[in-house]
N, C-alpha and C positions, 0 to 999 in steps of 0.2 A: 380284429386284432386278437391274437391268442396270447395267453399269459400263463407262465408256470409260477404258481403262487408258492410262497414259503410255507413251511409246515405251520399248522395252527399252534398258537402258544398254549401252554398248559393253562387250564381254566383258573387254577388257584392264584395265578399272577394277576388276574383281573378281579375276580370275586373269590375271596378265601372260603374254604370249607366252613370255618367257624361262622363267618358272616352269613353264608347260605343257610346253615343250620338254624341260626337265629331267625332269619327271615321265614323259614319253614316252621319254626317253633318246635324243632326237634332237639331233645335234650339227652339223647343217648348216642352211642357210637355204632349201633347195629347196622345202620344203613349208610355209613360213610362211603363205602365203595359205590353204592348206587347213586348217591348224591354227586360224588366226584364224576362218575360217568355221565350223568345228566348235565353237569356243569361243562364238561368237555364238549358234549354234543351241542349245547346251547351256544358256546363260543364259536364253534364251527358254523352253526346255522347263521348267527349274526354276522360273522365275517363274510360268508357267502352272500347273504342278503344285501349287505351294505357295500360289498366290494372293497373292504378295508382289511388290512392286517392290523389287528388290535394287539398292541404291545410293542416291545423293543423292535427297532428298525432292523429288517432283514432283507437280503437281496431277493428280488423277483426278476424274472426274465420275460420281456415282451417280444412278440414276434410280428414282423410285418412282411407283406408280400411285395411291396414296392415302396419307393421313396415318396412319401406324401406326409403332410402334417397329420399327426395321429394323437388321439386322446389316450393317455395312459390311464385307462379306466379301472384302475385298481390302486389302492394307496392307503393313506396319503403318501405321495412320492416325496421323499426327503431330498434325494439327489440322484442324478444319473451318473454312473461311473464310466460306462463305455458303450459304444455302439460298434458292433462287429457285423460284417456282411461277407457274403460269398461273391467273389469277383467273377468275371466272365469265364475264367478257367476253373472255377469251383474252389479256389483257394480262399481260406478265411483271412480277412483283412480287418484292421481296426480303423474306423473312420476318424479322422482328425477332429478334435473337439472344436476347431474353428468352423467346421462344416455343419454343426448342429447346435441348437439352443433350445432351452425349455422356457415355457411361459405358463403362468397361472391364469386359468379362465375364471374360476370362482374358487371359493374356499375348498381346498383339498382336491381340486380338479386341475390336472396338469396336461399340457400339450407339448409335443416335441415337433420341431420344425427343422427342415434340412435345406441346404443350399449348395450348389456346385458339387453334386454328388456323382460318383462313378457309376458305370453300368454294372448290372447285377448278372449273376448266373441265370441263364435263360430258362432252364427247366427245373427250377427250385421253387417250391410253393411258398416257402418262408425263408428267404435268404438274409433277412435282417434280424438281428437279435440285440435288444436293448437291455442292459443290466441296470437296474435301479434299486436303490435302498428304499423300502416302503415300511411304514408303520407309524404308530402314534398312540398316545394315551387313549384309553377307552372313553372317558367322559361319563357324566352322570346318566344320560339317556341310555347309552349302551349297557352300562352296568345294571341299570334297573330292568331293561328289556331282558337281559340274561337271567336275572332273578325271577322275573315273571314267567319266562319259559320253563325254567327248572321247576318252579312251584306248580305250574300247570301239568308238566309231565310227571312230577312226583305224585300228584293227586290223581291223575288219569293215566294209569300205567298200561292201558290197553288201547288198541287202535280204534275200537268201536265201543260206543256206550249204548246200551239198550235200556229201554224202559223209562227214559227220561227225555225231556226236551232241553236242549242246550242252545246257547247263543253266545256269540263272541262278544266280549266286553268292549264297548266303544272306547276309543282313546287308549288302546292297548299296545301291544308290541310293535305293530307296523307304524302306528302313529308316533312312537318314540324313535323309530329307526328311519322312517322315510326322509326326514330332512338331512340325514347324514349319508345317504346313498351316493356313491360315486358312479355316474352314468355317462356314457358317451352319447351326447345329445345331438351330435352333428348329423346332417342328412347323408 
């Protein structure tokens, strides 16, 4: 399944610049632009890693190639507003809401199911489009993972470190985010 994700929220709606500067122990304004850029990048990274839209619910579009139960593996899905498809003549139609329903598999994991569906346009790779409202509060793990990423990138501004031995800190960013990932686990 393909998905058109909403734009990333501004970082300051999740972790404020003042909070991030306190975490970094920065007491001047000289690097506000750099810290804000790092915050935006960390929010985008965490959103991509977890398949979550962090913040106010916004529309996302999911694309399917044929009628089948599908995991909406981006979210959390708040609601599904419509399902549109291209019929056999290529005309866009809206599927009646009585012909689809959503179910929750696990926390923040949503499935969509179809019944009594019409035929689709034959040579269209993605004839089905599902519009869903996605988003939710960041939570403590996500906020702290963002702070840790920004702190790491702030202290290590180059892609390569020479002359030192480095090691990843156990129980770091991935450990905070892994339980929150939304993944399509179906075979």
